[in-house]
N, C-alpha and C positions, 0 to 999 in steps of 0.2 A: 504494499499500500504505500502510496507516495505521502511523503512526509507536510506537503502543503497542497491545497487546492483553494480554488478561489471561493466555490458555494459549498457546503456542506448541509445534508438535508437528514435530519434523524427521523426514520419512519418509513418504511416502504409500503403503508396501506395506500387507499386511493389518493388522499390528499397529499401524501409525501412524493406519490409517484406523478401526480398531476402538476406539482410544484417543480420537481426535477426536469420534467418536459418543458415546462414553459422555462425555467431558468436556461435550461440546455439549449431550445430553440432560439433563446435570445442571445446568444453566443456565449454564454457562460461556462466556465468549467464546473461540473457538478459531481459530487460523491454522494451517495446515499449510503447511509448504515443502517442497520437493523439487526436485532437481536438473534431473529428468527432465521431460518434456514430458506426463506423464499417470500415472497410478496404476497400481500393479503393475508397474511397470518392471524391478525387481530381483528377488530371492529369490522373492517372491510369486508372480509370472506363470509359474514354471518348476517346479511341483510335479506330484504324483502325482495330486493333487485326491482324496486317501484319507481318509475320516472314520476316525480310529484309535481302539480301543477304550479303548486305556490300559493294555494288559497287560505291556509292557517295562519300566518304569521303576522304580527302587528305591523303597521306602515312605518317606515322608515328603519325597520330593522334589518340588521344584515342577513338573515334569514330569509326574510321576503326577497329582498334585492338579489341576493346572489342565486336563491332557487330559482327564481323566472328567468333570470338572465343564464345561468348554468344550465337550466332545461333547455333552451333553444340551443345553446352551445353543444349540449348533449347529444339530441335528436342529428345535429349536423354531423357530429363527430362518428356517430353510430353508423350513419349511411354511408360516409366518407369510406371507413374502414371496413363495412360491409360484416358489421357485428351484429348479431342477432337481436332483434327489438321489435317491438309490436304496439301501436297504440291500441289499446284495449278498453278506454274509458273507465270511468269510476263514477259509481251512484254512492253518494254520501246521503245516509237515511236518518231521519226523524222516526224513531221506533213507535213513539206515542203521541199523541195529540199536544201533550204539554212541551215536548221537545221542537214543535214547528217554529216558534219564535228563534230559538237559538239557531236553527237554520236558517232561516230568513237573514238574521244577524249574520250568518257566515256568508250569505250570498251578497249582502250588500258591504261587505269588506272585500270580497273577490272582484266586486265590480269596481270598487275604488282602485284597484291594481290593473286593471283593465284585462282581467281573466275572464274568458268566458266560462259562463255556466248557464245551464238550462233548469229552471226551476219547474218540476212535476208533480202532479197530483199522486198519490197512491195508485190510482187505477193506471194511470200512462207509466208508472215505475214497473207496474205489473205486467204491463204489454211487453217492456223489455227483459221482464226476469220474471217469469210466472210463479217461481218459487218463494220470491221475495214478499215478507209482510211489512209495511210501513204506513206511517202517515201521511209522509210526503219525502220528497228527495230531490237531489240537485244534481245532475248529470255532468261531471268533466270531461269534456271531449279530447282534452290534453295530455290525457294519465296514459301512463305506458308501462310497458315491463322491458325487462331486457338482461341480455347474460353478462352479468356483473364480472365473472372471472375472465371471460375474454376481453371485457373492457379493460380490467386490470391488466392485464398481458399487452395490449397495443398500447398502453400509456407507458408501459416499463419500454418496449420495443422503440417507440418514437423517443424516449428519453436517451436510450443508448445509441440510436441513429445518429442523434444531435450531439454524442460525444460523454454522455453522462455514463459514470461506472457505479457498481454496486457491489458493498461488502456487507456480506450476511454473515450471520453468527458474530457480529461484531456488537456487542452492546454498548451503549454510552454510557461512561463512568462520570466525566465532570468536565467543565469547562471555565475559561477564565478570559476575561478580556482584558488584552494588553495593547495600548495604543489603539491602532485600527484594524487589529485582527482578534481572532479568537484562538486559545490553544484548547483542544478539545482532547481528552483521554479516552480511549475505548478500548476493547477487549478485555479479557479476564488474566489475571496471574502473570505467568511470564510471557503470555502473548499481548500484554498491554502496550499501547502503541500512542501517540502522541500525534495530533494531524492539526496544522496551522490554516486556518480559512479565514477570509474577509466577511463572509456571511455566513449566519448559522440559522437555520431554520428548525424548531421545534413542533414537527409533526407527529408526535409520538403516540397521538390517540388516548387511550386508557391510561399511557404513562405520562402525559405531558406535564402535570402538575410536578411530579418526581423528576422529571428532566429538567424542568425549569428552576427548581429549588438546588439543584447541583450544577446552575449556573453562575458563578460568582458574580456578584455586584446586582443581580437580578432582585429589586426590592420585594421583601416577602409579602406585602401588603398588596402587590399585582398579580400575585399568583390565587385564584379562587379555590375554594372547595371543589373536591370532585367527590361524587356521588356516583356510585353503579347501579344501574337499572338492568335487570337481567329480563329479557323478554322470551319465552318461549314459544315454538310452531306446532301445532298437530296437523298432520296431513289427513286428507279426505280419501278415504278408501274405495271410492266409487268415482264415476266419471264426474267431472267438475259439475255443481248444481248451477253455476253462474257463468255468464260470457263476458260480465263486467267485473271489474273489482268492486267490493262491497264494504263499504265504510259506515261503522256507526258515527256519531257526534263525537268529537275528541274531548278529552277530559285533560284535567292539568297535567296528569302525569303522562300522556300519551294520547294515540288516535285509536284506543279502544282494541278489541279484538276483531279483526277484519279478515275479509275473505281476499286471497290473492292467488296467484297462479306461475307458474314456471311456464319456460318457451316451449316446453312439451307438453303444456295443458293440465300438468299436475294440479288440483287444487290444493290450496293449505289456511290454514286458520291460525293468526296470532298477530302480534305479539301479545301476551299479557305483560304485567308490569309487576316485577319482583324485587325489591331494594336488597342489593347483597353488599359484603364487607369485601369480597373477593371474587373475581372472574370465574365462573365454572360454567359449562356449556351441557350438562345433564338435563334432560328433560325428564320430570316426575310423571309417571303415568297417572297418579291419583289427582294431577289436576283436571284430569279429562271431564268430570262432572262439572268444575268450574266453568270449563271452556263450553261444553253442553249449553248450560244455562244462559252465558253470556250470546252466545251464537243462535239460538232458538229464539230470541226476542225477534231477529229479523228474517231467519230460517226455520220455522216452526216445524217442516217436516223431518228436520235432522235426526239422525239416529245416532245415539252418543257412542254405540260400537264401531261407528265409521271412521272416528277420530282415532288417528295413530300418533304418537310421540314422534316428533320428527328432528327439529335442531332447535338450538337457543343461540342467542347474541346477547352481547352485554354493550349498553350504552353507557358512554362516560358524560355525565350530566353535570352542570354545573349549579342547578337547583336541587333541594332534597324533596323529601317527602311533604306534599302539602306545600310546597311554594309554588309561585307561578311560574310558569313557563319561562326559559330564559334565552338570551340570544346567543349567536356564535360569539366569541371571544377572541380576537386577533389583535395582539398587542405589538406595536413597533416602537422604534425609540420614542416616540410621544410619550407612551405609556411607561416605559420601564429605564429609558436612558441611555440604553446601548446601541449606538448605530450598527447597524448589519444584522441586528438580532429580530427575528419574528417568532413569536410564541402562540400557537393555537390552542385554544381551550374549547371544551365543550361542542365539538363538531360532530353532533349527532345527525338523526335525519333533520333536514332532507341534505345531509353533506354528501352523500353521494350522487344525488340528482346536480347539485351546485359544484362540486368539485371542479370542474374547468374554470369558472368563476371565480371561485376561491383562490385558484393557481393564480390567474391575472392578478387579483387584489395581492396576494403576497409578494408575488413577482416585482409589483409597483412598489412595495414598501422596502424590497432588497436592492433598489437603486442608490447606489453611493456616490 
């Protein structure tokens, strides 16, 4: 490994890959380090693979801005690279009459962002989805699904074609700013190494707070608390019951247990919300009853035995249980005082959809 490089990116998840691609394509020398043995081994590899339209997020938030812009970038990129994807559209449903006002409020917010939605009655929704039960619905025509693993691979290829290099099984240990550069210690034991770089991007996902705390001179007050939210998924062991994605109204903790599908048409439900202290990816089969109860509110003919444990993901949030949803946090020199350093925190959903727009945002902060 070289002793010096212009830009060091910590993390080979979707954000690290997109940032590395953006930096390399702008002519910068880039090294990506990750403790795992390959790309996408953390949060990025365990998503629902949904392309979000951007209707849930507050006005003037980074989530709204970067999701809407990133969704356009993503569709263009998937088409350019011939990565499997499909616009399947989404129905957001008010299950009861009491939820209809909240659905209308969601519609009004989306209109403010110029996001196209179609309001429809229960009868109209049932024409589209005969097995669906609801009081009203919103149709999102821009929502899609895609092969996220092929997307990650394409980002890596683009980055490498532009000159970026990757060092796997290379954990970050610490860093300190000295003058105009950063001295970054990596590796374990006798394999430890020190690399010097002008730019340092902390895209470490679940470990972003830990990484930031080991960068000398980063003020502790700028590092937000980390809260881990585990979400489990159950597959549907029958032909997919819906041709659209089906989402209940969102809650403070997430988007509810919704129906999605993969590119092969396999249906699945999830995620739920379970606050955990450490990441683990086991799916508890005993959760099936709770899933059944939640899903049956909009899919009343569901049979519980059709739900099979599938997989789980973990989101690194910057808000805890019962707290209002928080925005992405992207800190440059303005926030922490260190020229050339970018720290990213709480890049959860819609981070996958927003990834190319997030990369542009970070690359702009990396200009020296």
